[in-house]
Every structure is written in C-alpha cells, then in structure tokens.
N, C-alpha and C positions, 0 to 999 in steps of 0.2 A: 373250496378252501376257506371261505368265510364261516361256513357251518362248522368246520373242524376247529377253527380258532375260537368260535363262540363256545363250543362245547369244552374245549381245552381250558379256557380261562373263565368259564361260567359267567359270561356277560349277562345272561338273563337274570341271574340271582342279584348281581351287582346293580343292574338297572332297577329291579324291584326295590332294593334298599334305597337307591338314590331318589326314586320317585316318592317313596314313603318319607324320606327325610325332608323333601321339598314340601310335602303336605304338612309336616310338623311345623316347618317354618311359617307357612301361611296361617296355620292355626294360632301360632304365637303372635303373628302380626295382627290377626283378628282380635285376639284378647287384649292387645295393647292399644289398638287404634279403633276397634269396634266398627270396622267396615265390612259390610255383608259380602262384598266382593271377595275378600280374602277367605272368608268362611266357606264360600261355595267352591273356590278354586282348591282349597285344601281338601274338601270332601271329594271332589272330582279326582284329584291326584291319588288320594288314598284308595279309591275304587279302582283306578288304573293299576296300581301296584297289586291289589288283590286279584284282578283279572289276569294279570301277567303271571302271578304265582299259580293260579288255576291252570292257565295254558301250559305252564311248564310242568304241571302235575306235581308241584311241590306242596303237598298237603300240609306239612308242618308250618311252612311260612304262610300259607293261605289262612290257616287257622289262627295264627298269631295276628295277622293283619285284620281278620274278621273280628277277633276279640278286641283289638285296639280301636277299631272303628266303632264298635258298640260302646266302648267305654268313653271315647271322645265325643261322639255324636248322638249317643243315646238312641240309636236306631240300628236296624239290621242293614247290611249291604244288599241293595236290590240288584238282582241279576237282570240286566237289560238285554 
C-alpha cells in the first residue's frame, strides 16, 4: 500500500526537492553567518538529494543537482 501511494503521489521526487531546498537554506545561512557547520550540512544535504535522484533513476533531476552542486561548491559530487 505504501509503495502504491509513494508512486502515485511521487513522494521521492518531492523529497528530493525538499532536501535540496534545505541545502540551499543552509548555504544562505553560511553566507550570512560564515559558520563552517552550515556549509558542511548544506553540502551533505545536496549530496543526499543527488543520491536520491540517482536511486529513483531520475537522470534529469540528478543532472540538475550535479550541475548546481558544481556551481555552488566548485567541486564534483563524490559517489561514496
């Protein structure tokens, strides 16, 4: 039942977007307060959104997240 609901309402995509939005918030917090902790949390959440997109086989979203990560953090996403 949960799998059907998840597929019906596309929760995986929405979760990807929500995690990405949180990483953007942490990046802005870092820029305003210059605390390394915010920078690292933002990077970690961006990677989580990217991994989730890859797991969902959503290549378009994964590519967008990869490009955004490179633009914001000036490095490639490491596949761990």
